[in-house]
KOLVEXLUM-273637 format. One record per residue: residue in three letters; residue number from 0; x, y, z of N, C-alpha, C in turn. Coordinates in steps of 0.1 Angstrom, whole numbers, plus 2048, in hexadecimal, padded with zeros to 3 digits. Example, Ala and Ser with C-alpha at 12.3 -4.5 7.8 and 13.67 -1.06 7.14 Angstrom:
NODE, type, seq, n_xx, n_yy, n_zz, ca_xx, ca_yy, ca_zz, c_xx, c_yy, c_zz
NODE, ALA, 0, 884, 7C7, 84E, 87B, 7D3, 84E, 884, 7DF, 84E;
NODE, SER, 1, 880, 7EA, 847, 889, 7F5, 847, 881, 800, 84F;
END
This chain:
NODE, type, seq, n_xx, n_yy, n_zz, ca_xx, ca_yy, ca_zz, c_xx, c_yy, c_zz
NODE, MET, 0, DA8, 525, E20, D9B, 527, E2D, D9E, 520, E35;
NODE, ARG, 1, D9B, 524, E40, D9F, 51F, E4C, D93, 519, E50;
NODE, ARG, 2, D92, 50A, E56, D88, 502, E59, D84, 508, E63;
NODE, LYS, 3, D76, 507, E68, D6E, 50F, E72, D76, 504, E83;
NODE, VAL, 4, D77, 50E, E8A, D79, 507, E97, D6C, 501, E9E;
NODE, GLY, 5, D6C, 4F9, EA6, D61, 4F5, EAE, D64, 4E5, EB4;
NODE, MET, 6, D59, 4E5, EBC, D55, 4D8, EC4, D47, 4D2, EC1;
NODE, VAL, 7, D4B, 4C6, EC0, D3E, 4BD, EBD, D39, 4B6, ECC;
NODE, LYS, 8, D2C, 4B3, ECB, D26, 4AE, EDB, D31, 4A6, EE0;
NODE, GLY, 9, D2F, 4AB, EEF, D38, 4A2, EF6, D46, 4A6, EF7;
NODE, GLY, 10, D49, 4B2, EF4, D55, 4B8, EF3, D63, 4B6, EEC;
NODE, ARG, 11, D5F, 4AF, EE3, D69, 4A5, EDA, D6B, 4B2, ED0;
NODE, ARG, 12, D79, 4B6, ECC, D7C, 4BE, EC4, D7F, 4BA, EB5;
NODE, ARG, 13, D7B, 4C9, EAC, D7C, 4C2, E9C, D82, 4D2, E98;
NODE, GLY, 14, D86, 4CC, E8C, D8A, 4D6, E81, D97, 4DE, E87;
NODE, ASP, 15, D99, 4EB, E85, DA5, 4F3, E88, DA6, 4F0, E99;
NODE, ALA, 16, D9E, 4EE, EA0, DA5, 4EB, EAF, DA7, 4DD, EB2;
NODE, LEU, 17, DA1, 4D1, EA8, DA8, 4CB, EAA, DB8, 4C5, EA4;
NODE, GLU, 18, DB9, 4CB, E99, DC7, 4CE, E91, DD1, 4D4, E98;
NODE, GLU, 19, DCE, 4E0, E9E, DD7, 4E4, EA9, DDF, 4DD, EB4;
NODE, ALA, 20, DD1, 4D6, EB8, DD4, 4CE, EC5, DE0, 4C5, EBF;
NODE, ILE, 21, DE0, 4C0, EB5, DE6, 4B4, EAD, DF3, 4BA, EAC;
NODE, LEU, 22, DF6, 4C2, EA5, DFF, 4C8, EA4, E0C, 4D0, EB2;
NODE, ASP, 23, E02, 4D2, EB9, E0C, 4D4, EC7, E0C, 4CE, ECB;
NODE, ALA, 24, E06, 4BE, ECC, E0B, 4B5, ED1, E16, 4B2, EC9;
NODE, ALA, 25, E16, 4AE, EBB, E24, 4AA, EB2, E2D, 4AF, EB4;
NODE, TRP, 26, E2D, 4BE, EBA, E38, 4CA, EC0, E40, 4C5, EC9;
NODE, GLY, 27, E32, 4C0, ED2, E38, 4BC, EE3, E40, 4AF, EE0;
NODE, GLU, 28, E3D, 4A2, ED9, E44, 497, ED5, E52, 49B, ED2;
NODE, LEU, 29, E52, 4A3, EC6, E5E, 4A6, EBF, E67, 4AD, ECB;
NODE, LEU, 30, E63, 4B4, ED0, E6D, 4BA, ED9, E74, 4B0, EE4;
NODE, ASP, 31, E67, 4A5, EE8, E6F, 49C, EF3, E75, 493, EEF;
NODE, HIS, 32, E70, 48F, EE7, E72, 483, EDE, E80, 484, ED2;
NODE, GLY, 33, E7E, 48D, ECB, E87, 48D, EBF, E7E, 485, EB3;
NODE, TYR, 34, E80, 486, EA9, E7B, 484, EA0, E7E, 477, EA0;
NODE, ALA, 35, E86, 470, EA8, E89, 460, EA7, E81, 457, EAC;
NODE, GLY, 36, E79, 463, EBB, E6F, 45B, EBF, E62, 45D, EBD;
NODE, PHE, 37, E62, 469, EB0, E53, 468, EAE, E4D, 463, EA7;
NODE, THR, 38, E40, 45D, EAA, E34, 455, EA5, E28, 45C, EA5;
NODE, MET, 39, E1F, 458, E9D, E13, 45D, E99, E06, 459, EA5;
NODE, GLU, 40, E0D, 44D, EAA, E04, 449, EB8, E07, 44E, EC2;
NODE, ALA, 41, E12, 454, EC6, E17, 460, ED0, E0F, 468, ECC;
NODE, VAL, 42, E0F, 470, EC7, E08, 47A, EC1, DFB, 47F, EC0;
NODE, ALA, 43, DF6, 46E, EBE, DE7, 472, EC1, DE1, 46D, ED2;
NODE, LYS, 44, DEA, 468, ED8, DEB, 462, EE7, DE9, 474, EEE;
NODE, ARG, 45, DF3, 47A, EE7, DFA, 485, EF0, DEB, 490, EEA;
NODE, ALA, 46, DE7, 490, EDC, DE0, 498, EDC, DCC, 491, EE1;
NODE, GLY, 47, DCD, 48A, EE5, DBF, 481, EED, DB5, 47E, EDE;
NODE, THR, 48, DBF, 47D, ED6, DB7, 475, EC9, DBB, 467, EC4;
NODE, SER, 49, DB7, 464, EB8, DBC, 458, EB4, DC6, 456, EA7;
NODE, ARG, 50, DCF, 450, EA2, DD4, 44D, E9B, DCE, 450, E8B;
NODE, PRO, 51, DC7, 448, E87, DBB, 44C, E7C, DB9, 458, E79;
NODE, VAL, 52, DB7, 465, E83, DB2, 472, E83, DBE, 478, E7B;
NODE, LEU, 53, DCC, 473, E83, DD4, 47A, E7C, DD7, 478, E6C;
NODE, ALA, 54, DD6, 469, E6F, DDC, 465, E5F, DD0, 46A, E53;
NODE, ARG, 55, DC8, 471, E59, DBA, 475, E4A, DC3, 484, E4C;
NODE, ARG, 56, DCA, 48A, E51, DD1, 498, E51, DDF, 497, E4D;
NODE, TRP, 57, DE5, 48A, E50, DF3, 48D, E4D, DF7, 47B, E46;
NODE, GLN, 58, DFC, 47A, E3B, E02, 46B, E35, E0B, 466, E44;
NODE, SER, 59, E13, 46D, E47, E1E, 466, E4B, E21, 46F, E56;
NODE, ARG, 60, E2A, 469, E62, E31, 470, E69, E39, 47D, E68;
NODE, SER, 61, E44, 47B, E5C, E48, 485, E53, E42, 48D, E50;
NODE, ASP, 62, E34, 48D, E49, E2C, 49C, E49, E27, 4A1, E55;
NODE, LEU, 63, E23, 495, E5E, E21, 49E, E6F, E2B, 4A5, E75;
NODE, ALA, 64, E3A, 4A5, E73, E40, 4A8, E77, E40, 4B5, E71;
NODE, VAL, 65, E44, 4B9, E68, E46, 4C4, E60, E3B, 4CC, E62;
NODE, ALA, 66, E2B, 4C9, E60, E22, 4D1, E65, E24, 4D5, E72;
NODE, ALA, 67, E29, 4CF, E7E, E28, 4D5, E8B, E35, 4DF, E8B;
NODE, ILE, 68, E42, 4DD, E84, E4B, 4E5, E86, E46, 4F3, E7E;
NODE, ARG, 69, E40, 4F2, E73, E38, 4FF, E6D, E30, 501, E78;
NODE, ASN, 70, E26, 4FE, E7C, E1B, 500, E86, E23, 508, E91;
NODE, TYR, 71, E31, 507, E99, E37, 50D, EA2, E3B, 51B, E9F;
NODE, ASN, 72, E42, 51B, E92, E42, 524, E88, E3C, 530, E8C;
NODE, LYS, 73, E2B, 527, E85, E20, 534, E81, E1C, 535, E8C;
NODE, ASN, 74, E1F, 531, E9B, E1B, 53A, EA7, E23, 53F, EAF;
NODE, ASN, 75, E30, 53E, EA8, E3A, 545, EAF, E44, 54F, EA6;
NODE, PRO, 76, E39, 559, EA0, E40, 561, E93, E4D, 56B, E97;
NODE, ILE, 77, E50, 56E, E8A, E5C, 577, E8E, E57, 582, E87;
NODE, ASP, 78, E56, 58C, E91, E53, 599, E84, E5E, 5A5, E89;
NODE, VAL, 79, E61, 5AC, E80, E6C, 5B6, E80, E62, 5C3, E7A;
NODE, PRO, 80, E63, 5CE, E81, E5C, 5DC, E7B, E63, 5E7, E73;
NODE, ASP, 81, E61, 5EA, E6F, E68, 5F7, E66, E72, 600, E6E;
NODE, LEU, 82, E7B, 5FB, E73, E86, 602, E77, E8F, 60C, E76;
NODE, GLY, 83, E8B, 60C, E66, E92, 61B, E5F, EA2, 615, E5A;
NODE, SER, 84, EA1, 608, E5C, EB1, 60A, E5B, EB4, 5F5, E55;
NODE, VAL, 85, EB7, 5F5, E49, EBB, 5E8, E44, EC2, 5DE, E4F;
NODE, ARG, 86, ECC, 5E4, E51, ED6, 5DE, E59, ECD, 5DC, E69;
NODE, THR, 87, EC9, 5E5, E70, EC1, 5E1, E79, EB5, 5D7, E7C;
NODE, GLU, 88, EB2, 5D6, E6E, EA3, 5CF, E6F, EAB, 5BE, E6C;
NODE, LEU, 89, EB6, 5BD, E66, EB9, 5AE, E62, EC1, 5AB, E69;
NODE, ILE, 90, EC7, 5B5, E76, ECE, 5B2, E80, EC1, 5AC, E8C;
NODE, THR, 91, EB8, 5B0, E90, EAD, 5B3, E94, EA8, 5A2, E91;
NODE, LEU, 92, EA6, 5A1, E86, E9D, 594, E7D, EA7, 58A, E86;
NODE, LEU, 93, EB5, 58A, E83, EB9, 57E, E83, EBF, 579, E92;
NODE, GLN, 94, EBD, 584, E9B, EBE, 583, EA7, EAF, 57C, EAC;
NODE, LYS, 95, EA6, 580, EAB, E99, 57A, EAB, E94, 569, EA7;
NODE, LEU, 96, E98, 567, E9A, E9C, 55B, E96, EA6, 550, E9F;
NODE, SER, 97, EB4, 558, EA2, EB8, 552, EAD, EB6, 54D, EB3;
NODE, ASP, 98, EAD, 555, EBD, EAC, 553, ECC, E9D, 549, ECA;
NODE, ARG, 99, E94, 548, EBF, E8D, 540, EBE, E8F, 531, EBB;
NODE, GLY, 100, E9A, 531, EB5, E9F, 524, EAC, EA7, 51C, EB6;
NODE, THR, 101, EB3, 524, EBF, EBA, 51C, EC9, EB0, 517, ED2;
NODE, ARG, 102, EA1, 51E, ED8, E9B, 519, EE1, E9B, 508, EE0;
NODE, THR, 103, E96, 506, ED0, E8C, 4FE, ED2, E8C, 4F7, EC4;
NODE, MET, 104, E90, 500, EB4, E8E, 4F6, EAA, E9A, 4EE, EA7;
NODE, THR, 105, EA6, 4F7, EAE, EB4, 4EB, EAB, EB4, 4DD, EAF;
NODE, LYS, 106, EAC, 4E0, EBC, EAC, 4D4, EC7, EA3, 4C7, EBC;
NODE, VAL, 107, E9B, 4CC, EB4, E8F, 4C3, EAD, E98, 4C0, EA0;
NODE, LEU, 108, EA0, 4CA, E9A, EA3, 4CC, E8B, EB0, 4BE, E89;
NODE, LEU, 109, EBA, 4C0, E9D, EC8, 4B5, E9A, EC1, 4A6, E99;
NODE, THR, 110, EB2, 4A6, E9E, EAC, 496, E9F, EA9, 491, E90;
NODE, MET, 111, EA8, 499, E88, EA1, 495, E7C, EA8, 48E, E73;
NODE, ASN, 112, EB1, 484, E76, EB7, 47E, E6B, EB1, 46F, E63;
NODE, ASP, 113, EA6, 471, E6E, E9B, 460, E66, E91, 469, E5C;
NODE, TYR, 114, E90, 476, E5F, E88, 47C, E59, E90, 47E, E47;
NODE, PHE, 115, E99, 47D, E4A, EA0, 481, E3D, EA2, 470, E31;
NODE, THR, 116, EA5, 46A, E3C, EA1, 45A, E35, E95, 45A, E33;
NODE, GLU, 117, E8A, 458, E39, E7F, 456, E36, E7B, 45D, E2A;
NODE, THR, 118, E7C, 46B, E26, E77, 475, E1D, E83, 477, E14;
NODE, ASN, 119, E8D, 46C, E14, E9A, 471, E0B, E9A, 47F, E07;
NODE, SER, 120, E9F, 486, E0F, E9F, 494, E09, EA6, 49B, E14;
NODE, SER, 121, EAC, 4A5, E11, EB9, 4AA, E1B, EB5, 4B5, E22;
NODE, ILE, 122, EBE, 4BD, E29, EBA, 4C8, E34, EB9, 4D4, E2F;
NODE, ALA, 123, EBB, 4D8, E1F, EB8, 4E3, E16, EA7, 4E2, E15;
NODE, ASP, 124, EA7, 4D2, E12, E94, 4D2, E0F, E8D, 4D4, E1A;
NODE, LEU, 125, E91, 4CE, E24, E8B, 4D1, E32, E89, 4E2, E35;
NODE, ARG, 126, E92, 4E7, E32, E93, 4F7, E31, E8B, 4FC, E29;
NODE, ASP, 127, E82, 4F9, E1E, E7C, 4FC, E18, E73, 4FB, E1A;
NODE, ARG, 128, E71, 4ED, E1E, E5F, 4EA, E28, E5F, 4F1, E30;
NODE, LEU, 129, E69, 4F7, E39, E65, 4FE, E44, E65, 50D, E47;
NODE, THR, 130, E6D, 512, E3A, E6E, 521, E3E, E63, 52C, E34;
NODE, ASP, 131, E60, 533, E3F, E58, 540, E38, E64, 54C, E37;
NODE, GLY, 132, E68, 54F, E2D, E6F, 557, E2C, E67, 568, E2B;
NODE, SER, 133, E5E, 567, E2C, E54, 575, E29, E5A, 581, E2F;
NODE, LYS, 134, E61, 57E, E41, E63, 58A, E47, E6D, 58D, E41;
NODE, PHE, 135, E78, 584, E40, E86, 586, E3D, E86, 592, E29;
NODE, GLU, 136, E7D, 58E, E25, E78, 590, E17, E70, 59F, E17;
NODE, GLU, 137, E6A, 5A2, E22, E67, 5B0, E27, E6F, 5B9, E29;
NODE, VAL, 138, E7A, 5B6, E34, E89, 5C1, E39, E8E, 5BF, E29;
NODE, ILE, 139, E90, 5B7, E23, E9B, 5BA, E14, E92, 5C2, E0C;
NODE, LYS, 140, E83, 5C1, E0C, E79, 5CD, DFF, E7B, 5DC, E0A;
NODE, ARG, 141, E7D, 5DC, E14, E7E, 5E4, E1A, E89, 5EF, E17;
NODE, GLY, 142, E98, 5E5, E19, EA3, 5EB, E18, EA3, 5ED, E0A;
NODE, VAL, 143, E9E, 5E7, DFF, EA2, 5EE, DF2, E98, 5F9, DF1;
NODE, ALA, 144, E8E, 5F9, DF4, E84, 605, DF1, E89, 612, DFD;
NODE, ARG, 145, E8F, 610, E06, E9A, 619, E0C, EA5, 622, E04;
NODE, GLY, 146, EA8, 619, DF7, EB6, 61F, DF2, EC1, 616, DFB;
NODE, GLU, 147, EC0, 60D, E01, ECC, 60A, E0B, ECA, 5FB, E05;
NODE, LEU, 148, EC9, 5F3, DFE, ECD, 5E6, DF7, ECD, 5EA, DE8;
NODE, ASP, 149, ED5, 5E2, DE0, ED3, 5E4, DD2, ECE, 5D9, DCC;
NODE, GLN, 150, EBD, 5D9, DC7, EB6, 5CB, DC4, EC0, 5C6, DBB;
NODE, SER, 151, EC9, 5CC, DB1, ECE, 5C5, DAA, EDB, 5BB, DAD;
NODE, LYS, 152, EDB, 5BB, DB7, EE4, 5B1, DC3, EE2, 5A7, DC6;
NODE, ILE, 153, ED1, 5A6, DCD, ECE, 5A1, DD6, EC7, 595, DCC;
NODE, THR, 154, ED4, 586, DCA, ED1, 57D, DC1, ECE, 571, DCF;
NODE, PRO, 155, EC4, 567, DC8, EBF, 55E, DD4, ECD, 55C, DDD;
NODE, ARG, 156, EDA, 559, DD8, EE3, 556, DE2, EE7, 55E, DEE;
NODE, ILE, 157, EE7, 56D, DE9, EEB, 575, DF0, EDE, 579, DFA;
NODE, SER, 158, ED2, 577, DF7, EC6, 57E, DFF, EC8, 56F, E09;
NODE, SER, 159, ECB, 564, E04, EC8, 557, E12, ED4, 559, E18;
NODE, LEU, 160, EE1, 561, E17, EEA, 55F, E1E, EEB, 561, E2E;
NODE, PRO, 161, EE4, 56E, E33, EE3, 56E, E40, EDE, 568, E47;
NODE, LEU, 162, ED1, 55B, E41, EC9, 554, E4A, ED3, 548, E4B;
NODE, ASP, 163, EDA, 543, E3B, EE0, 53C, E3B, EEE, 538, E48;
NODE, LEU, 164, EF3, 544, E46, EFC, 544, E51, EF9, 545, E5E;
NODE, LEU, 165, EEB, 54C, E61, EE8, 545, E6E, EE6, 538, E71;
NODE, ARG, 166, EDF, 534, E68, ED7, 522, E6C, EE4, 519, E6A;
NODE, HIS, 167, EEC, 51E, E65, EFE, 518, E68, F06, 51B, E79;
NODE, GLU, 168, F02, 527, E79, F08, 526, E85, F00, 521, E92;
NODE, VAL, 169, EF3, 521, E93, EE8, 51E, E9D, EED, 50D, E9A;
NODE, LEU, 170, EEA, 507, E91, EF0, 4F3, E8F, EFB, 4F5, E94;
NODE, MET, 171, F04, 4FD, E95, F14, 4F7, E97, F17, 4FC, EA9;
NODE, THR, 172, F11, 504, EAA, F12, 509, EBA, F09, 502, EC3;
NODE, ARG, 173, EFA, 502, EBE, EEE, 503, EC6, EED, 508, ED1;
NODE, LYS, 174, EF3, 517, ECB, EF0, 521, EDB, EEC, 530, ED1;
NODE, PRO, 175, EE4, 538, ED8, EE0, 540, ED0, EEA, 54A, EC9;
NODE, VAL, 176, EE7, 550, EBD, EF5, 55A, EB8, EF7, 565, EBC;
NODE, SER, 177, F04, 568, EBF, F05, 573, EC4, F04, 580, EC0;
NODE, LYS, 178, EFF, 58A, EC1, EFD, 598, EBA, F0B, 597, EAF;
NODE, ALA, 179, F15, 599, EB9, F20, 59A, EB2, F24, 592, EA5;
NODE, VAL, 180, F20, 586, EA7, F1D, 57C, E98, F14, 580, E8F;
NODE, ILE, 181, F0A, 584, E95, EFD, 58B, E88, F05, 595, E85;
NODE, VAL, 182, F09, 5A1, E8E, F0C, 5AA, E8B, F19, 5A9, E7F;
NODE, GLU, 183, F24, 5A1, E7F, F2F, 59B, E74, F24, 594, E6B;
NODE, ILE, 184, F1A, 58F, E69, F13, 587, E5F, F0D, 593, E51;
NODE, ILE, 185, F0C, 59E, E5A, F04, 5A6, E51, F0F, 5AF, E4F;
NODE, ASP, 186, F18, 5B7, E58, F20, 5C1, E56, F2B, 5C0, E4C;
NODE, THR, 187, F2E, 5B3, E4B, F3A, 5AD, E45, F32, 5A3, E38;
NODE, MET, 188, F2B, 59D, E3B, F2B, 595, E2E, F1F, 59A, E26;
NODE, PHE, 189, F10, 59D, E28, F05, 59F, E27, F05, 5AA, E1E;
NODE, LEU, 190, F07, 5BA, E28, F07, 5C1, E21, F10, 5C9, E16;
NODE, PRO, 191, F1C, 5C4, E19, F26, 5C6, E0C, F22, 5C1, DFE;
NODE, LEU, 192, F1C, 5BD, E00, F1A, 5B0, DF4, F0A, 5B3, DEE;
NODE, ALA, 193, F02, 5BD, DFA, EF6, 5BF, DF4, EF3, 5CD, DF3;
NODE, ALA, 194, EFB, 5D2, DFB, EF6, 5E4, DFD, EF9, 5EF, DF0;
NODE, ARG, 195, EF3, 5F9, DED, EF1, 600, DE4, EFD, 60A, DE8;
NODE, ARG, 196, F06, 60A, DDC, F12, 610, DE3, F0D, 622, DDE;
NODE, SER, 197, F15, 62B, DE6, F0E, 637, DE9, F17, 63F, DDC;
NODE, ALA, 198, F19, 64C, DDA, F1A, 654, DD3, F2B, 653, DD5;
NODE, GLY, 199, F34, 653, DCA, F3E, 656, DCB, F48, 648, DD1;
NODE, GLN, 200, F3D, 63E, DD5, F47, 630, DDB, F48, 62B, DD0;
NODE, PRO, 201, F55, 622, DD3, F5C, 61C, DC9, F58, 60D, DC7;
END
């Protein structure tokens, strides 16, 4: 249940309004200074509040940074409607993820070395904290329902393949992934492993 958004007398923010302001400020700090220069004090100053207010919500700067990244993803959702073809939907989804990620997310993630040291975690651990795979799973389920994909072939490793390859390409090049590369990922790697065979197909 979401907290009620409100203001106290004098125009002070509270509840969701305050939290959103803090998370926006934290995201701005990550973009401007990276995680290496990311501090609770700087976020508090940028948000027009105090460090104790932040500390009541997030125990550490690593928790606040993750919350800020998750909030950015929530406020910039990726939506793929039913286009009648799992191939078309997957290409569209990967293209949208690439466009969003290369503008901002990659810039931030490449500064997170101190985060991994502080939290004794890996890139995979951070990915698991940040990733909302619901849209991808939705596309896969539609493909199975239409008979385009074979549910028995959709193992965790195979289902994660398109997103893993896209992330690798983005991190390696720091550029938007071309449609040609995305088509190659889907047509030559994912679909041959996951597609349902048609009658008479060997």
